[in-house]
SEFI-765694 format. One record per residue (C-alpha): residue number from 0; residue in three letters; y, x, z. Coordinates in steps of 0.001 Angstrom, whole numbers. Layout:
// SEFI-765694
zator, miti, y, x, z
NUM, ALA, Y, X, Z
...
//
This chain:
// SEFI-765694
zator, miti, y, x, z
0, MET, 79037, 47839, 132242
1, LYS, 82521, 46637, 131337
2, ARG, 84986, 49325, 130482
3, THR, 88612, 48760, 131359
4, LYS, 91554, 50343, 129655
5, THR, 94566, 51591, 131555
6, LYS, 97904, 52624, 130215
7, THR, 99857, 55493, 131697
8, GLU, 103588, 55376, 131745
9, ILE, 105097, 58883, 131647
10, THR, 108652, 59799, 132419
11, VAL, 109544, 63452, 131878
12, GLU, 112714, 64963, 133278
13, THR, 113748, 68205, 131562
14, ARG, 115683, 71243, 132681
15, GLN, 119081, 72271, 131552
16, ARG, 121427, 75149, 132303
17, ILE, 124892, 74398, 133719
18, THR, 127099, 77196, 135017
19, ILE, 129677, 76588, 137783
20, ARG, 132070, 79458, 138409
21, ARG, 133563, 79789, 141927
22, ARG, 135136, 82618, 143872
23, SER, 132743, 82451, 146818
24, GLN, 129165, 81373, 147346
25, PRO, 128968, 79838, 150888
26, GLU, 125521, 79619, 152414
27, ALA, 124162, 77651, 155396
28, TRP, 120850, 76908, 157087
29, CYS, 119115, 73818, 155747
30, GLU, 116683, 72287, 158243
31, ARG, 114778, 70414, 155546
32, CYS, 114500, 73477, 153323
33, GLY, 113842, 75824, 156214
34, ALA, 115940, 78522, 154560
35, GLU, 119436, 79841, 153948
36, VAL, 120709, 78073, 150806
37, GLN, 123883, 78014, 148762
38, MET, 126215, 75120, 149481
39, LEU, 127853, 72967, 146797
40, ALA, 130416, 70230, 146958
41, PRO, 129345, 66704, 145914
42, VAL, 131397, 66919, 142676
43, GLU, 129627, 70180, 141773
44, VAL, 126214, 68602, 142345
45, ALA, 127283, 65640, 140220
46, ALA, 128244, 68029, 137432
47, LEU, 124882, 69792, 137637
48, LEU, 122950, 66535, 137543
49, GLN, 125272, 65068, 134939
50, THR, 125962, 61949, 137008
51, THR, 128753, 60495, 139197
52, ALA, 129722, 61406, 142752
53, ARG, 128849, 57845, 143797
54, ALA, 125307, 58362, 142493
55, ILE, 125116, 61593, 144487
56, PHE, 125968, 59798, 147727
57, ARG, 123382, 57147, 146932
58, GLY, 120866, 59976, 146547
59, VAL, 121863, 61309, 149957
60, GLU, 121377, 57875, 151494
61, ALA, 117954, 57604, 149862
62, GLY, 116960, 61038, 151210
63, GLU, 116616, 62563, 147735
64, LEU, 119285, 65180, 148389
65, HIS, 119699, 67463, 151403
66, PHE, 123059, 66834, 153039
67, LEU, 124838, 68996, 155570
68, GLU, 128168, 67801, 156882
69, THR, 130643, 70661, 157143
70, ALA, 134403, 70942, 157111
71, ASP, 134438, 70396, 153330
72, ILE, 131311, 68170, 153217
73, SER, 128737, 70169, 151199
74, LEU, 125268, 69577, 149859
75, SER, 122606, 72241, 150244
76, GLY, 121834, 74248, 147157
77, SER, 118139, 73492, 147144
78, LEU, 118697, 71122, 144213
79, ALA, 121866, 72665, 142837
80, GLN, 120720, 75913, 141209
81, SER, 121735, 76975, 137738
82, ASN, 118254, 76164, 136410
83, HIS, 117860, 72736, 137929
84, ALA, 114352, 71253, 138209
85, GLN, 113365, 67822, 139382
86, SER, 109952, 66771, 140552
87, ILE, 108777, 63615, 138776
88, GLN, 106121, 61026, 139314
89, ILE, 104072, 59432, 136577
90, LYS, 102529, 56157, 137682
91, PRO, 99712, 54516, 135760
92, ALA, 100589, 51071, 134481
93, GLY, 98799, 48101, 135967
94, ASN, 97054, 48355, 139303
95, GLY, 96190, 52045, 139113
96, SER, 96611, 53781, 142407
97, SER, 96602, 57387, 141216
98, SER, 99730, 59235, 140173
99, VAL, 100439, 62236, 137985
100, LYS, 102907, 64907, 138983
101, GLY, 104500, 67689, 137014
102, SER, 107636, 69537, 136096
103, GLY, 109233, 70622, 132854
104, THR, 111724, 73084, 131375
105, VAL, 114339, 72405, 128733
106, GLY, 112925, 73200, 125297
107, ARG, 109309, 73494, 126518
108, ILE, 106709, 71114, 125120
109, ALA, 104752, 69547, 128009
110, LYS, 100968, 69651, 128335
111, TRP, 98331, 68649, 130886
112, VAL, 97721, 71533, 133274
113, GLY, 95302, 69528, 135469
114, ASP, 93660, 66143, 135746
115, GLN, 96781, 64643, 137309
116, GLU, 99466, 67192, 136538
117, ILE, 101788, 67967, 133643
118, GLY, 103494, 71329, 133125
119, ASP, 105021, 73601, 130512
120, SER, 103023, 74659, 127453
121, GLY, 103534, 77850, 125486
122, ILE, 105394, 75938, 122766
123, ILE, 109181, 76174, 122805
124, GLU, 111631, 74270, 120615
125, THR, 115239, 75278, 120102
126, ASN, 117589, 73742, 117542
127, GLY, 114735, 72630, 115339
128, SER, 112876, 75983, 115444
129, VAL, 109535, 76295, 117224
130, GLY, 107975, 79286, 118922
131, VAL, 104398, 79549, 120169
132, GLY, 103844, 82223, 122784
133, ALA, 107456, 83324, 122495
134, ASN, 110954, 81993, 121968
135, PRO, 111699, 80733, 118440
136, HIS, 112565, 83552, 116048
137, PRO, 116019, 83409, 114449
138, THR, 114543, 84044, 110965
139, ALA, 111741, 81478, 111091
140, LYS, 111323, 77754, 111663
141, PHE, 107866, 78365, 113126
142, PHE, 107073, 81586, 115008
143, VAL, 103747, 82466, 116649
144, LEU, 103193, 85524, 118869
145, THR, 99789, 86695, 120059
146, ASN, 98822, 89777, 122010
147, SER, 95084, 89496, 121535
148, SER, 92716, 92407, 121029
149, ASP, 91931, 93775, 117579
150, GLN, 88831, 91684, 116985
151, PRO, 88099, 90107, 113583
152, LEU, 88577, 86524, 114821
153, ALA, 90606, 86952, 118017
154, SER, 93437, 88865, 116339
155, THR, 94784, 85931, 114329
156, ALA, 98169, 84494, 115309
157, ILE, 97890, 81651, 112762
158, ARG, 94618, 80511, 111244
159, GLY, 94226, 77709, 108732
160, GLY, 90884, 76142, 107865
161, ASN, 89892, 73786, 105056
162, SER, 86351, 72481, 104838
163, GLY, 86980, 71228, 101306
164, THR, 88115, 73020, 98147
165, GLY, 91802, 73135, 99076
166, ARG, 93827, 75915, 100640
167, GLY, 93558, 77042, 104227
168, VAL, 97177, 78243, 104383
169, GLU, 99907, 77814, 101796
170, GLY, 103483, 79067, 101744
171, SER, 106060, 77989, 99188
172, SER, 109519, 79295, 98396
173, PHE, 111372, 78362, 95244
174, GLY, 113811, 81234, 95532
175, GLY, 112057, 83837, 97667
176, ILE, 108654, 84956, 98952
177, GLY, 106066, 82232, 99559
178, VAL, 103919, 84238, 101991
179, ASN, 105013, 87553, 103514
180, GLY, 102791, 89844, 105566
181, VAL, 104007, 92818, 107597
182, GLY, 101728, 95138, 109572
183, GLU, 99459, 98165, 109275
184, ILE, 97726, 95930, 106722
185, GLY, 100332, 93534, 105378
186, VAL, 97945, 91081, 103697
187, ASN, 94178, 91053, 104162
188, GLY, 91872, 89001, 101949
189, LEU, 88155, 88390, 102497
190, SER, 85956, 86521, 100033
191, LEU, 82618, 85125, 101242
192, SER, 81516, 84223, 97702
193, THR, 78926, 86080, 95624
194, ASP, 80443, 84689, 92415
195, THR, 82015, 87526, 90398
196, THR, 84723, 85149, 89176
197, LYS, 85981, 84658, 92749
198, SER, 88257, 87070, 94579
199, ALA, 89584, 87956, 98024
200, ILE, 93158, 87973, 96695
201, GLN, 94304, 86155, 93579
202, GLY, 97670, 86271, 91872
203, VAL, 98687, 83783, 89179
204, ALA, 101905, 84081, 87185
205, PHE, 103561, 81896, 84583
206, ASN, 106400, 82328, 82096
207, GLY, 106088, 86098, 81823
208, ALA, 106224, 86967, 85527
209, LEU, 103822, 89484, 87071
210, ALA, 100692, 88249, 88858
211, GLY, 100833, 91338, 91084
212, LYS, 103262, 94145, 91824
213, PHE, 102601, 97153, 94056
214, MET, 105515, 99380, 95045
215, GLY, 103438, 102305, 96292
216, ASN, 99989, 103851, 96004
217, VAL, 96949, 101632, 95408
218, GLU, 93365, 102474, 96395
219, VAL, 90321, 100567, 95139
220, THR, 86896, 101396, 96589
221, ALA, 84852, 99198, 94241
222, GLN, 84833, 98065, 90601
223, VAL, 87913, 96453, 89064
224, GLY, 87960, 94149, 86070
225, VAL, 91077, 93283, 84059
226, GLY, 90656, 90450, 81568
227, GLN, 86989, 90179, 82509
228, PRO, 84818, 90479, 85640
229, PRO, 84156, 94074, 86798
230, SER, 81430, 96083, 85092
231, SER, 78820, 98133, 86933
232, LEU, 79354, 100849, 84308
233, ALA, 82945, 101581, 85316
234, ARG, 85245, 101610, 88338
235, LEU, 87982, 100129, 86128
236, PHE, 87052, 97823, 83248
237, VAL, 89827, 96424, 81067
238, LEU, 89243, 93915, 78245
239, ASP, 91922, 93176, 75646
240, THR, 90965, 90730, 72890
241, SER, 94286, 90945, 71078
242, ASP, 94305, 91743, 67356
243, GLN, 97711, 93359, 67747
244, PRO, 98062, 97159, 67983
245, THR, 98179, 96954, 71774
246, SER, 96388, 99045, 74377
247, ALA, 93868, 97883, 76958
248, ILE, 95087, 100746, 79172
249, ARG, 98400, 102523, 78714
250, GLY, 99725, 105366, 80829
251, VAL, 103349, 106496, 80570
252, ASN, 104888, 109547, 82208
253, ASN, 108591, 110087, 81565
254, GLY, 108459, 113564, 83072
255, THR, 106410, 116611, 82093
256, GLY, 103136, 115339, 83602
257, ARG, 100282, 113460, 81979
258, GLY, 100249, 109829, 80937
259, VAL, 96485, 109483, 81483
260, MET, 94092, 111977, 83058
261, GLY, 90356, 111748, 83537
262, ILE, 88330, 114153, 85691
263, SER, 84580, 114380, 86133
264, GLN, 83022, 117264, 88037
265, ASN, 79657, 116951, 86283
266, GLY, 80221, 114565, 83383
267, ILE, 82767, 113543, 80754
268, GLY, 86361, 113455, 81971
269, LEU, 87637, 111161, 79219
270, ASN, 85383, 109188, 76857
271, GLY, 86446, 107020, 73939
272, ALA, 84296, 104720, 71793
273, GLY, 85458, 102644, 68829
274, LYS, 86152, 102821, 65099
275, VAL, 88300, 105740, 66161
276, GLY, 86841, 106995, 69423
277, LEU, 89897, 109001, 70460
278, ASN, 93304, 108827, 68818
279, ALA, 96042, 111271, 69763
280, VAL, 99624, 111539, 68510
281, THR, 102153, 114199, 69415
282, THR, 105860, 113348, 69410
283, SER, 106869, 117020, 69559
284, ALA, 108154, 119165, 66701
285, ASP, 107223, 122407, 68526
286, ALA, 104433, 124279, 66716
287, ASN, 102998, 125288, 70103
288, ASP, 102395, 121650, 71078
289, ALA, 99428, 119626, 69875
290, ALA, 98106, 116064, 69642
291, VAL, 94783, 117296, 71051
292, ARG, 94312, 120455, 73091
293, GLY, 90937, 121757, 74183
294, ILE, 90757, 124580, 76721
295, SER, 87631, 126420, 77729
296, GLN, 88575, 127045, 81344
297, PHE, 85691, 129337, 82279
298, GLY, 85265, 131119, 78928
299, GLY, 81610, 130282, 78253
300, ALA, 82077, 126604, 77399
301, LEU, 83396, 125342, 74069
302, ALA, 86970, 124116, 73736
303, GLY, 85697, 121597, 71181
304, ASP, 82278, 120335, 70098
305, PHE, 81976, 118044, 67064
306, MET, 78568, 116550, 66283
307, GLY, 79208, 115513, 62679
308, ASP, 81605, 116133, 59828
309, VAL, 85167, 117188, 60599
310, GLN, 88154, 116656, 58328
311, VAL, 91441, 118519, 58684
312, SER, 94275, 117356, 56438
313, GLY, 96678, 120111, 57484
314, MET, 96452, 123848, 58010
315, LEU, 93676, 125393, 60091
316, SER, 94176, 128672, 61931
317, LYS, 91391, 130495, 63761
318, GLY, 90448, 133862, 65157
319, GLY, 87275, 133958, 63099
320, GLY, 84615, 131693, 61694
321, SER, 81069, 131391, 60494
322, PHE, 78333, 128973, 59669
323, LYS, 75526, 128453, 62173
324, ILE, 72183, 127070, 61040
325, ASP, 68564, 127108, 62124
326, HIS, 67133, 130391, 60907
327, PRO, 65265, 129694, 57639
328, LEU, 62433, 132062, 58607
329, ASP, 62122, 130962, 62268
330, PRO, 63992, 127627, 62666
331, GLU, 62327, 126766, 65979
332, ASN, 63399, 129938, 67774
333, LYS, 66455, 131425, 66054
334, TYR, 69897, 130661, 64611
335, LEU, 71470, 132320, 61577
336, TYR, 75220, 133071, 61369
337, HIS, 77292, 134143, 58354
338, SER, 80990, 134957, 58515
339, PHE, 83598, 133250, 56371
340, VAL, 85139, 135209, 53482
341, GLU, 88816, 135775, 54316
342, SER, 91732, 136453, 51996
343, PRO, 95519, 136691, 52340
344, ASP, 95714, 134292, 49382
345, MET, 94534, 130708, 49065
346, MET, 91768, 131960, 46789
347, ASN, 89011, 130029, 45042
348, ILE, 85893, 131867, 43801
349, TYR, 83770, 130840, 40794
350, ASN, 80694, 132714, 39498
351, GLY, 77596, 132442, 37372
352, ASN, 75209, 134147, 34871
353, ILE, 75241, 133827, 31064
354, THR, 73399, 135551, 28141
355, THR, 75240, 136582, 24982
356, ASN, 73911, 135577, 21534
357, GLU, 72668, 137788, 18702
358, ASN, 76272, 138798, 18020
359, GLY, 76902, 139702, 21669
360, ASP, 79167, 136653, 22264
361, ALA, 79179, 134115, 25100
362, VAL, 81562, 131316, 26160
363, VAL, 81940, 130421, 29854
364, THR, 83250, 126878, 30412
365, MET, 85015, 126172, 33724
366, PRO, 85553, 122742, 35377
367, GLU, 88203, 120639, 33613
368, TYR, 90483, 120798, 36696
369, PHE, 90308, 124617, 36818
370, GLU, 93664, 125523, 35265
371, ALA, 95444, 122647, 37058
372, LEU, 94193, 123944, 40401
373, ASN, 94336, 127725, 39927
374, ALA, 96509, 130551, 38666
375, ASP, 96518, 134380, 38745
376, PHE, 92930, 134726, 37540
377, ARG, 90772, 137780, 38329
378, TYR, 87540, 138656, 36419
379, GLN, 84408, 140630, 37222
380, LEU, 81467, 141191, 34825
381, THR, 78123, 142893, 35615
382, VAL, 75417, 143553, 32978
383, ILE, 71871, 142772, 34099
384, GLY, 68628, 144367, 32830
385, THR, 69925, 146814, 30222
386, PHE, 72561, 149438, 29602
387, ALA, 75363, 147746, 27753
388, GLN, 79043, 147178, 27957
389, ALA, 80637, 143803, 28680
390, ILE, 84259, 142758, 28398
391, VAL, 86351, 139610, 28706
392, ALA, 87065, 139095, 25052
393, GLU, 89519, 136212, 25647
394, LYS, 91127, 135163, 28940
395, ILE, 90920, 131670, 30305
396, LYS, 92527, 129101, 28075
397, GLY, 91593, 125477, 27866
398, ASN, 89419, 125978, 30942
399, ARG, 87128, 128536, 29269
400, PHE, 86929, 132285, 28564
401, PHE, 84900, 134509, 26167
402, ILE, 82585, 137443, 26970
403, LYS, 81608, 140184, 24491
404, THR, 78745, 142673, 25004
405, SER, 77997, 145886, 23084
406, ALA, 74423, 144703, 22419
407, PRO, 72960, 141291, 21584
408, ASN, 71167, 139018, 24009
409, VAL, 72499, 140666, 27158
410, GLU, 72531, 138799, 30472
411, VAL, 75899, 139028, 32227
412, SER, 76783, 138040, 35800
413, TRP, 80427, 136906, 35994
414, GLN, 82915, 136057, 38761
415, VAL, 86380, 134561, 38422
416, THR, 88872, 134032, 41223
417, GLY, 92062, 132005, 41187
418, VAL, 94887, 131341, 43618
419, ARG, 95537, 127703, 44379
420, GLN, 98613, 126201, 42774
421, ASP, 98230, 122551, 43772
422, ALA, 101155, 120741, 45392
423, PHE, 99920, 121185, 48973
424, ALA, 99233, 124909, 48484
425, LYS, 102643, 125531, 46949
426, LYS, 104351, 123881, 49901
427, ASN, 102188, 125549, 52578
428, ARG, 101665, 129164, 51537
429, ILE, 100128, 131268, 54297
430, LYS, 102524, 133786, 55813
431, VAL, 100362, 136856, 56130
432, GLU, 102485, 138717, 58712
433, VAL, 104530, 136829, 61304
434, GLU, 106592, 138141, 64223
435, LYS, 105687, 136721, 67641
436, ASP, 108463, 134672, 69185
437, GLU, 110298, 135948, 72252
438, ARG, 108146, 134230, 74892
439, GLU, 104875, 135344, 73254
440, ARG, 105727, 139024, 73002
441, GLY, 103620, 141141, 75296
442, PHE, 100853, 138517, 75256
443, TYR, 97671, 138309, 73170
444, LEU, 95631, 135593, 71503
445, HIS, 92539, 137519, 72610
446, PRO, 93568, 139824, 75474
447, GLU, 89989, 140750, 76275
448, ALA, 89649, 142349, 72813
449, PHE, 92417, 144787, 73755
450, GLY, 91144, 145420, 77259
451, GLN, 93858, 143228, 78790
452, PRO, 93402, 140699, 81629
453, GLU, 93266, 136957, 81035
454, GLN, 96782, 136642, 82478
455, LYS, 98014, 138311, 79258
456, SER, 96852, 135343, 77173
457, VAL, 99424, 133749, 74838
458, GLU, 98507, 130391, 76381
459, ARG, 99929, 131677, 79660
460, ALA, 103251, 132224, 77940
461, ARG, 103209, 128918, 76064
462, HIS, 102042, 126661, 78898
463, PRO, 102526, 128460, 82237
464, GLU, 102314, 125345, 84451
465, LEU, 99144, 124116, 82769
466, MET, 97471, 127501, 83043
467, LYS, 98424, 127759, 86750
468, GLU, 96842, 124383, 87352
469, LEU, 93670, 125418, 85534
470, GLN, 93488, 128647, 87489
471, SER, 93927, 126777, 90780
472, ARG, 91192, 124336, 89810
473, SER, 88936, 127213, 88805
474, GLU, 89471, 128877, 92193
475, ARG, 88626, 125624, 94011
476, VAL, 85420, 125291, 91994
477, ASN, 84460, 128884, 92743
478, GLN, 85022, 128303, 96462
479, LYS, 82679, 125322, 96384
480, GLN, 80110, 127229, 94296
481, PRO, 80288, 130862, 95505
482, ASN, 76974, 131831, 93928
483, GLN, 77844, 130647, 90439
//
C-alpha cells in the first residue's frame, strides 16, 4: 500500500484590541445577524481591521461584511467589536478536499482542539513573557499556574525529568537566587537512592560561601551526618579531621542561656570521649560561677561521679568528706567509711615509733623536704610498754629531732605536725571565718540541716533562674511519674 504525504498550509489570523471612542452607540437590526447590533461607519471598521476604506467596500461587495445602508452609511457591528475575531480557513495543499477551521486570540498560542479545528491553548505570550494556565507574571519570564489537587504527582506545576545522570530542573542566577520556592513547604526534596552518600537536597559552596543557610527553626526526623555519612549511633554525627584547635560542634549564646544543652530522660544528657573527654572553661571572674557545675536535682543522685583518679590543682571546698571502700571484713556485702581529719590550718601530720638506746637517746630523721614544706612544728610523744618519761631533747633542725627518755631502751610513739609554707599555701591561706555576701544572707548551704526548706538553699540565691528551671522540670517529671 502506497502512502502519500500531504502538506497543510495554515494561515492564522490573530485578535487585537482597538478602542474607538464615540458619543453615541447607534444600533440597528441586521437581517444576516438576526440581532440588534452596534453600527459603525466604514472608516471605523477600516480602523478596527487595520486596512483601507476601499478594502472595506470590497469586503462588502464580496459578502464578507454585513452592510446596512442608512443616512450615514453604516456597517453592522457584528465584525466591529472591540475584541475583533475573524474566522479562518486552513486548506490542505495539493488536491486535499478537507479543510481546517479555527479561531485565535492575540497572545494565545494555537493548538489543535479537534481533528480539523484549531483554537486557543492555555499558553499566553506577552512582550516576551510566557504564562501557562494564566497570564504572564510581571516578575517572571515563564509562569505556570495549576489548580490541581494535593496529590504527590498531580500537584506539580512544573516537572522536569532526566533519564540520564543530569539534572531534571536547573535554575541559574549570577547575582540572585537560582531556584526559589514559596509555599507551605518552600522546597521539597525526595531521594529514591539507598546510597548513604546521596541526598534529597544537596548544597555546594565555593570560595567561603555557605552551602546552606536557614533563617528559622530546623527539624530533622532522622540521622544527620556532617563531614561524613550519618551514623546509626547518633541523630547528629559531625566529623572534623582538622589538626587545628577547632570544634566539630560549637554552640554560642550571646545572652544568658546555654551554648549547648543535652537532655536524656533515661540516659546520659551530654557525653564526651577523647584524650580529654569533657573540657570546660569559664570566662567569669565571679567566685559563684564555675567551669563545670553538677546539680543533684532530686537529692538522692550524685552531682558528680568520677570512676578513677581525680586531680584538683586549685582549692577544694566541701561540706564534709570521707573515704569509702569495700569493708575489709565483709567486702561482698558492706562498705566502710572514715571521715577526713579537718583543721583550720593547712596542716601536715607525720608520725612513727622509735626505741631509745642504752643512754635513753633516739634521733628521728624526717624527709629531706620537711623544713622546706613545713613550719610551726608541734610534737607529741607517748611511751610504750613501761613507765618512763620522754622529752624532745632537741627541736627539728636539719630535718631531724632528738628524743630523750628517763630509762634506756624505751619504745616511744611520736607525732609531728607542721603548717604548710610552700608558695601555693602562702598565697592561698584558708580564711576560717567569712561573712556571707548580701545576696546569700538568709540562705543556707545545707538548709535541711537547719530544718529549712529547699527554697532556702544558697544556690537559689546565686542562680535563681536556673533553680526555677530545675524545679519546673522536676514538677513535670513528677506529673508524668506520680507514683515515684
